[in-house]
C-alpha positions as a Python dict, from the first residue, in 0.01 Angstrom:
ca = {
    (1, 'X'): (0, 0, 0),
    (2, 'X'): (-368, 28, 122),
    (3, 'X'): (-483, -95, 444),
    (4, 'X'): (-864, -204, 504),
    (5, 'X'): (-1058, -68, 845),
    (6, 'X'): (-1391, -243, 943),
    (7, 'X'): (-1630, -21, 1126),
    (8, 'X'): (-1895, -186, 1342),
    (9, 'X'): (-2069, 152, 1318),
    (10, 'X'): (-2077, 429, 1091),
    (11, 'X'): (-2021, 706, 1400),
    (12, 'X'): (-1677, 585, 1423),
    (13, 'X'): (-1563, 783, 1118),
    (14, 'X'): (-1639, 1169, 1139),
    (15, 'X'): (-1917, 1270, 905),
    (16, 'X'): (-1738, 1578, 699),
    (17, 'X'): (-1492, 1285, 603),
    (18, 'X'): (-1742, 1022, 519),
    (19, 'X'): (-1959, 1285, 311),
    (20, 'X'): (-1658, 1429, 149),
    (21, 'X'): (-1557, 1094, 3),
    (22, 'X'): (-1951, 1045, -178),
    (23, 'X'): (-1954, 1330, -407),
    (24, 'X'): (-2287, 1488, -567),
    (25, 'X'): (-2506, 1493, -265),
    (26, 'X'): (-2697, 1151, -290),
    (27, 'X'): (-2876, 1125, 69),
    (28, 'X'): (-2860, 786, 65),
    (29, 'X'): (-2528, 725, 150),
    (30, 'X'): (-2496, 1078, 348),
    (31, 'X'): (-2340, 993, 712),
    (32, 'X'): (-2662, 1161, 873),
    (33, 'X'): (-2880, 884, 672),
    (34, 'X'): (-2668, 555, 754),
    (35, 'X'): (-2666, 732, 1129),
    (36, 'X'): (-2988, 765, 1107),
    (37, 'X'): (-3050, 388, 1061),
    (38, 'X'): (-2841, 292, 1355),
    (39, 'X'): (-2875, 535, 1565),
    (40, 'X'): (-3290, 394, 1531),
    (41, 'X'): (-3238, 55, 1606),
    (42, 'X'): (-3374, 32, 1207),
    (43, 'X'): (-3029, -116, 1163),
    (44, 'X'): (-2834, -383, 1386),
    (45, 'X'): (-2734, -654, 1456),
    (46, 'X'): (-3074, -780, 1652),
    (47, 'X'): (-3233, -666, 1309),
    (48, 'X'): (-3014, -904, 1099),
    (49, 'X'): (-2810, -573, 909),
    (50, 'X'): (-2484, -574, 1150),
    (51, 'X'): (-2330, -236, 990),
    (52, 'X'): (-1922, -360, 915),
    (53, 'X'): (-1818, -79, 658),
    (54, 'X'): (-1526, -82, 481),
    (55, 'X'): (-1243, 240, 526),
    (56, 'X'): (-971, 233, 300),
    (57, 'X'): (-668, 386, 406),
    (58, 'X'): (-306, 494, 284),
    (59, 'X'): (-31, 666, 467),
    (60, 'X'): (-285, 700, 742),
    (61, 'X'): (-486, 881, 542),
    (62, 'X'): (-891, 774, 433),
    (63, 'X'): (-865, 699, 49),
    (64, 'X'): (-1153, 490, 36),
    (65, 'X'): (-1511, 381, 217),
    (66, 'X'): (-1763, 151, 129),
    (67, 'X'): (-2158, 74, 313),
    (68, 'X'): (-2110, -278, 397),
    (69, 'X'): (-2363, -485, 644),
    (70, 'X'): (-2358, -873, 761),
    (71, 'X'): (-2680, -1030, 713),
    (72, 'X'): (-2862, -1283, 878),
    (73, 'X'): (-3162, -1264, 605),
    (74, 'X'): (-3234, -1078, 269),
    (75, 'X'): (-3522, -901, 370),
    (76, 'X'): (-3539, -524, 285),
    (77, 'X'): (-3295, -533, -41),
    (78, 'X'): (-3538, -595, -327),
    (79, 'X'): (-3275, -785, -552),
    (80, 'X'): (-3395, -1152, -452),
    (81, 'X'): (-3212, -1438, -329),
    (82, 'X'): (-3434, -1631, -144),
    (83, 'X'): (-3383, -1897, -412),
    (84, 'X'): (-3038, -1885, -388),
    (85, 'X'): (-3092, -1933, 18),
    (86, 'X'): (-3302, -2274, -53),
    (87, 'X'): (-3001, -2383, -290),
    (88, 'X'): (-2781, -2379, -52),
    (89, 'X'): (-2974, -2526, 236),
    (90, 'X'): (-3095, -2829, 4),
    (91, 'X'): (-2705, -2945, -9),
    (92, 'X'): (-2627, -2901, 347),
    (93, 'X'): (-2484, -2544, 291),
    (94, 'X'): (-2558, -2218, 486),
    (95, 'X'): (-2608, -1878, 266),
    (96, 'X'): (-2646, -1708, 559),
    (97, 'X'): (-2468, -1465, 715),
    (98, 'X'): (-2332, -1303, 372),
    (99, 'X'): (-2201, -944, 305),
    (100, 'X'): (-2403, -682, 130),
    (101, 'X'): (-2303, -357, -10),
    (102, 'X'): (-2638, -160, -28),
    (103, 'X'): (-2891, 106, 126),
    (104, 'X'): (-3139, -45, 371),
    (105, 'X'): (-3497, -45, 246),
    (106, 'X'): (-3383, 166, -60),
    (107, 'X'): (-3361, 28, -351),
    (108, 'X'): (-3212, 344, -527),
    (109, 'X'): (-2910, 394, -761),
    (110, 'X'): (-2640, 569, -662),
    (111, 'X'): (-2254, 560, -528),
    (112, 'X'): (-2165, 249, -326),
    (113, 'X'): (-1750, 346, -315),
    (114, 'X'): (-1678, 683, -250),
    (115, 'X'): (-1308, 805, -285),
    (116, 'X'): (-1121, 1088, -160),
    (117, 'X'): (-1025, 1407, -373),
    (118, 'X'): (-796, 1310, -636),
    (119, 'X'): (-850, 905, -586),
    (120, 'X'): (-972, 738, -879),
    (121, 'X'): (-1252, 462, -800),
    (122, 'X'): (-1033, 233, -1074),
    (123, 'X'): (-753, 292, -817),
    (124, 'X'): (-926, 139, -585),
    (125, 'X'): (-1182, -146, -645),
    (126, 'X'): (-923, -420, -645),
    (127, 'X'): (-806, -359, -265),
    (128, 'X'): (-1211, -304, -201),
    (129, 'X'): (-1281, -627, -342),
    (130, 'X'): (-950, -809, -172),
    (131, 'X'): (-1064, -701, 172),
    (132, 'X'): (-1430, -799, 109),
    (133, 'X'): (-1341, -1156, 48),
    (134, 'X'): (-1105, -1155, 309),
    (135, 'X'): (-1353, -1048, 561),
    (136, 'X'): (-1601, -1322, 363),
    (137, 'X'): (-1349, -1571, 479),
    (138, 'X'): (-1280, -1437, 855),
    (139, 'X'): (-1606, -1431, 899),
    (140, 'X'): (-1735, -1745, 735),
    (141, 'X'): (-1994, -1517, 495),
    (142, 'X'): (-2145, -1724, 212),
    (143, 'X'): (-2022, -1435, -56),
    (144, 'X'): (-2077, -1083, -117),
    (145, 'X'): (-2341, -868, -293),
    (146, 'X'): (-2317, -514, -451),
    (147, 'X'): (-2719, -366, -498),
    (148, 'X'): (-2804, -53, -740),
    (149, 'X'): (-2466, 88, -787),
    (150, 'X'): (-2454, 401, -1011),
    (151, 'X'): (-2361, 360, -1383),
    (152, 'X'): (-2021, 471, -1309),
    (153, 'X'): (-1895, 196, -1051),
    (154, 'X'): (-2082, -57, -1271),
    (155, 'X'): (-1895, 88, -1581),
    (156, 'X'): (-1578, 68, -1384),
    (157, 'X'): (-1609, -328, -1309),
    (158, 'X'): (-1727, -432, -1654),
    (159, 'X'): (-1357, -261, -1827),
    (160, 'X'): (-1161, -375, -1560),
    (161, 'X'): (-1085, -720, -1457),
    (162, 'X'): (-1289, -746, -1166),
    (163, 'X'): (-1606, -844, -1409),
    (164, 'X'): (-1458, -1210, -1448),
    (165, 'X'): (-1485, -1275, -1073),
    (166, 'X'): (-1869, -1106, -1007),
    (167, 'X'): (-2173, -1183, -1178),
    (168, 'X'): (-2395, -932, -1272),
    (169, 'X'): (-2763, -926, -1263),
    (170, 'X'): (-3015, -673, -1418),
    (171, 'X'): (-3390, -579, -1307),
    (172, 'X'): (-3622, -315, -1437),
    (173, 'X'): (-3754, -34, -1266),
    (174, 'X'): (-3956, 295, -1393),
    (175, 'X'): (-3860, 605, -1347),
    (176, 'X'): (-3970, 951, -1469),
    (177, 'X'): (-3711, 1165, -1720),
    (178, 'X'): (-3738, 1550, -1748),
    (179, 'X'): (-3725, 1619, -2119),
    (180, 'X'): (-3682, 1941, -2045),
    (181, 'X'): (-4078, 2024, -1953),
    (182, 'X'): (-4159, 2371, -1853),
    (183, 'X'): (-4454, 2247, -1698),
    (184, 'X'): (-4679, 1964, -1625),
    (185, 'X'): (-4906, 2041, -1912),
    (186, 'X'): (-4602, 2074, -2107),
    (187, 'X'): (-4500, 1703, -1970),
    (188, 'X'): (-4898, 1619, -2038),
    (189, 'X'): (-4897, 1719, -2430),
    (190, 'X'): (-4612, 1481, -2469),
    (191, 'X'): (-4861, 1189, -2388),
    (192, 'X'): (-5106, 1068, -2652),
    (193, 'X'): (-5453, 1220, -2631),
    (194, 'X'): (-5622, 870, -2435),
    (195, 'X'): (-5301, 886, -2174),
    (196, 'X'): (-5346, 1275, -2133),
    (197, 'X'): (-5739, 1207, -2095),
    (198, 'X'): (-5673, 980, -1818),
    (199, 'X'): (-5395, 1184, -1608),
    (200, 'X'): (-5637, 1455, -1612),
    (201, 'X'): (-5943, 1283, -1486),
    (202, 'X'): (-5727, 1152, -1194),
    (203, 'X'): (-5587, 1458, -1079),
    (204, 'X'): (-5958, 1573, -1079),
    (205, 'X'): (-6121, 1293, -918),
    (206, 'X'): (-5850, 1360, -621),
    (207, 'X'): (-6011, 1735, -592),
    (208, 'X'): (-6362, 1644, -634),
    (209, 'X'): (-6351, 1444, -305),
    (210, 'X'): (-6249, 1764, -162),
    (211, 'X'): (-5863, 1678, -113),
    (212, 'X'): (-5620, 1967, -107),
    (213, 'X'): (-5232, 1868, -135),
    (214, 'X'): (-4905, 2059, -19),
    (215, 'X'): (-4585, 2006, -93),
    (216, 'X'): (-4356, 2076, 183),
    (217, 'X'): (-3932, 2134, 248),
    (218, 'X'): (-3681, 2261, 434),
    (219, 'X'): (-3831, 2461, 704),
    (220, 'X'): (-4221, 2446, 619),
    (221, 'X'): (-4182, 2110, 759),
    (222, 'X'): (-4363, 2132, 1066),
    (223, 'X'): (-4335, 1886, 1385),
    (224, 'X'): (-4726, 1783, 1332),
    (225, 'X'): (-4633, 1729, 930),
    (226, 'X'): (-4396, 1493, 1012),
    (227, 'X'): (-4613, 1360, 1304),
    (228, 'X'): (-4889, 1282, 1075),
    (229, 'X'): (-4705, 1178, 829),
    (230, 'X'): (-4572, 921, 1064),
    (231, 'X'): (-4932, 814, 1154),
    (232, 'X'): (-4987, 765, 759),
    (233, 'X'): (-4694, 570, 718),
    (234, 'X'): (-4711, 337, 991),
    (235, 'X'): (-5117, 242, 939),
    (236, 'X'): (-5065, 186, 567),
    (237, 'X'): (-4764, -85, 686),
    (238, 'X'): (-4963, -226, 950),
    (239, 'X'): (-5258, -288, 708),
    (240, 'X'): (-5040, -453, 442),
    (241, 'X'): (-4804, -661, 597),
    (242, 'X'): (-4937, -670, 991),
    (243, 'X'): (-4627, -476, 1130),
    (244, 'X'): (-4585, -82, 1132),
    (245, 'X'): (-4267, -93, 885),
    (246, 'X'): (-3892, -136, 885),
    (247, 'X'): (-3866, 216, 970),
    (248, 'X'): (-3954, 349, 1340),
    (249, 'X'): (-4025, 705, 1459),
    (250, 'X'): (-3678, 756, 1597),
    (251, 'X'): (-3561, 730, 1240),
    (252, 'X'): (-3746, 943, 1106),
    (253, 'X'): (-3710, 1227, 1364),
    (254, 'X'): (-3310, 1209, 1310),
    (255, 'X'): (-3391, 1251, 937),
    (256, 'X'): (-3610, 1543, 1010),
    (257, 'X'): (-3328, 1672, 1210),
    (258, 'X'): (-3042, 1639, 1010),
    (259, 'X'): (-3173, 1610, 616),
    (260, 'X'): (-3435, 1859, 620),
    (261, 'X'): (-3293, 2040, 288),
    (262, 'X'): (-3285, 1708, 147),
    (263, 'X'): (-3629, 1626, 186),
    (264, 'X'): (-3987, 1695, 10),
    (265, 'X'): (-4321, 1592, 144),
    (266, 'X'): (-4670, 1600, 0),
    (267, 'X'): (-4984, 1616, 260),
    (268, 'X'): (-5288, 1557, 165),
    (269, 'X'): (-5620, 1680, 401),
    (270, 'X'): (-5975, 1708, 342),
    (271, 'X'): (-6028, 2016, 506),
    (272, 'X'): (-5837, 2052, 861),
    (273, 'X'): (-5880, 1651, 884),
    (274, 'X'): (-5559, 1387, 762),
    (275, 'X'): (-5619, 1208, 442),
    (276, 'X'): (-5239, 1075, 350),
    (277, 'X'): (-4895, 1219, 322),
    (278, 'X'): (-4606, 1097, 99),
    (279, 'X'): (-4224, 1151, 167),
    (280, 'X'): (-3944, 1227, -112),
    (281, 'X'): (-3582, 1295, -84),
    (282, 'X'): (-3373, 1467, -368),
    (283, 'X'): (-3055, 1591, -482),
    (284, 'X'): (-2908, 1824, -730),
    (285, 'X'): (-3047, 1555, -988),
    (286, 'X'): (-3293, 1314, -901),
    (287, 'X'): (-3616, 1268, -642),
    (288, 'X'): (-3660, 949, -502),
    (289, 'X'): (-4012, 886, -403),
    (290, 'X'): (-3987, 666, -67),
    (291, 'X'): (-4220, 629, 195),
    (292, 'X'): (-4629, 676, 146),
    (293, 'X'): (-4971, 630, 342),
    (294, 'X'): (-5304, 680, 369),
    (295, 'X'): (-5544, 717, 709),
    (296, 'X'): (-5875, 766, 454),
    (297, 'X'): (-5950, 541, 127),
    (298, 'X'): (-5884, 823, -136),
    (299, 'X'): (-5960, 724, -468),
    (300, 'X'): (-5651, 809, -710),
    (301, 'X'): (-5518, 977, -394),
    (302, 'X'): (-5167, 737, -442),
    (303, 'X'): (-5143, 859, -796),
    (304, 'X'): (-5165, 1211, -731),
    (305, 'X'): (-4960, 1225, -380),
    (306, 'X'): (-4694, 970, -508),
    (307, 'X'): (-4683, 1057, -865),
    (308, 'X'): (-4793, 1370, -1025),
    (309, 'X'): (-4678, 1572, -677),
    (310, 'X'): (-4331, 1465, -773),
    (311, 'X'): (-4339, 1496, -1070),
    (312, 'X'): (-4436, 1858, -1101),
    (313, 'X'): (-4185, 1928, -853),
    (314, 'X'): (-3901, 1777, -1077),
    (315, 'X'): (-4037, 2018, -1344),
    (316, 'X'): (-3973, 2284, -1062),
    (317, 'X'): (-3671, 2251, -922),
    (318, 'X'): (-3515, 2128, -1298),
    (319, 'X'): (-3417, 1771, -1164),
    (320, 'X'): (-3360, 1516, -1419),
    (321, 'X'): (-3498, 1199, -1285),
    (322, 'X'): (-3758, 1057, -1085),
    (323, 'X'): (-3750, 764, -938),
    (324, 'X'): (-4050, 629, -789),
    (325, 'X'): (-3920, 291, -610),
    (326, 'X'): (-3976, -58, -742),
    (327, 'X'): (-4256, -280, -902),
    (328, 'X'): (-4562, -146, -1029),
    (329, 'X'): (-4656, -146, -1426),
    (330, 'X'): (-4919, 103, -1404),
    (331, 'X'): (-4646, 337, -1365),
    (332, 'X'): (-4594, 294, -1748),
    (333, 'X'): (-4864, 462, -1857),
    (334, 'X'): (-4818, 750, -1669),
    (335, 'X'): (-4492, 846, -1806),
    (336, 'X'): (-4253, 617, -1591),
    (337, 'X'): (-3985, 416, -1861),
    (338, 'X'): (-3825, 132, -1776),
    (339, 'X'): (-3512, 132, -1637),
    (340, 'X'): (-3236, -142, -1604),
    (341, 'X'): (-3064, -189, -1309),
    (342, 'X'): (-2795, -385, -1171),
    (343, 'X'): (-2633, -592, -906),
    (344, 'X'): (-2277, -784, -856),
    (345, 'X'): (-2274, -1087, -656),
    (346, 'X'): (-1953, -1319, -567),
    (347, 'X'): (-1987, -1684, -419),
    (348, 'X'): (-1723, -1797, -212),
    (349, 'X'): (-1835, -2172, -358),
    (350, 'X'): (-1720, -2189, -712),
    (351, 'X'): (-1967, -2457, -755),
    (352, 'X'): (-2238, -2225, -683),
    (353, 'X'): (-2076, -1946, -864),
    (354, 'X'): (-2048, -2144, -1166),
    (355, 'X'): (-2463, -2235, -1143),
    (356, 'X'): (-2509, -1882, -1061),
    (357, 'X'): (-2385, -1775, -1370),
    (358, 'X'): (-2587, -2036, -1571),
    (359, 'X'): (-2913, -1913, -1404),
    (360, 'X'): (-2831, -1568, -1463),
    (361, 'X'): (-2772, -1589, -1799),
    (362, 'X'): (-3118, -1759, -1832),
    (363, 'X'): (-3292, -1441, -1650),
    (364, 'X'): (-3148, -1212, -1885),
    (365, 'X'): (-3333, -1329, -2179),
    (366, 'X'): (-3687, -1289, -1971),
    (367, 'X'): (-3551, -956, -1805),
    (368, 'X'): (-3497, -825, -2247),
    (369, 'X'): (-3799, -948, -2295),
    (370, 'X'): (-3985, -836, -2020),
    (371, 'X'): (-3795, -474, -2102),
    (372, 'X'): (-3912, -468, -2454),
    (373, 'X'): (-4289, -581, -2347),
    (374, 'X'): (-4308, -285, -2129),
    (375, 'X'): (-4172, -25, -2356),
    (376, 'X'): (-4463, -86, -2597),
    (377, 'X'): (-4713, 42, -2327),
    (378, 'X'): (-4507, 363, -2279),
    (379, 'X'): (-4790, 682, -2345),
    (380, 'X'): (-4577, 878, -2554),
    (381, 'X'): (-4701, 1030, -2876),
    (382, 'X'): (-4603, 781, -3193),
    (383, 'X'): (-4461, 1161, -3321),
    (384, 'X'): (-4210, 1198, -3074),
    (385, 'X'): (-4295, 1557, -2974),
    (386, 'X'): (-4250, 1673, -2649),
}
């Protein structure tokens, strides 16, 4: 029999034990990343993200684990359910708190349930769902939401009886895929002439404004570079939303200390004056564009720092996928392709579960139409040559 245990902090489990459950090196489920969120105060009960991570044990051995949070709002999730919360309110019910399995502030696909060596995901999933439902009842949570799981987890849910009790929701992101390009010019060669000229024009425009860019990884990232990056990040957040962002300086400092080998930083300068900076994380297969900011208004700098530098990095390192973040049809014309994402949802109130199932079925048709329309704007050559 598997026994469920819930952790009020990721630090309650040894880092090596947690990381051994999540093979593949995805940085967003690494113990160090989740710990930095908690220890920096970015993810706490006070910020509406109460850690309550699930651990499954059998014969006193940890066999599986899953990030889990008790949420008092829906900020920082990127799968929007504000309408669901409003429907609860109109019917005199409480939508919050709710249980959430996701990486805070990071809408990236990846593993969500880690298993010990020799333990199959299919073996532990029923126990995971049972434990979460029991927790929802004891904490008076309205339900559980599983966001951006990887294809393996989605496949296991779809192929099991769990799919009948969990509601599937899909959305579209834009991701770049490496077609065995040998250089950035080889990638440009796969584009239609008009789009190829546009990319070159945008890159040239940045250079014409006197901007130099550097890609830094590992020990090449200095304390000054890191301080400059946070200055850009905070300035851009304040300009857009009036606050300094979900993540503070302490979080980023811990990230540099513990995950330096998984960071790539783009720094843009005009002479010795800072212009902007973009931070990426990566693993053996994927590059993730996450945080960006600028302190100067430079035409086309966002495209260069956040897209083209990332594509070059992927080609150099042989990375297969570049996930630059959510939203933005402007990514299409620069070679980022529509990609389906999935989330799974369970509400304890079966009346709302049934109503939501009907709503999601209608939404799904709109998502399919949107993806089809988006593909019409892809910039690749019609002859299919890459």
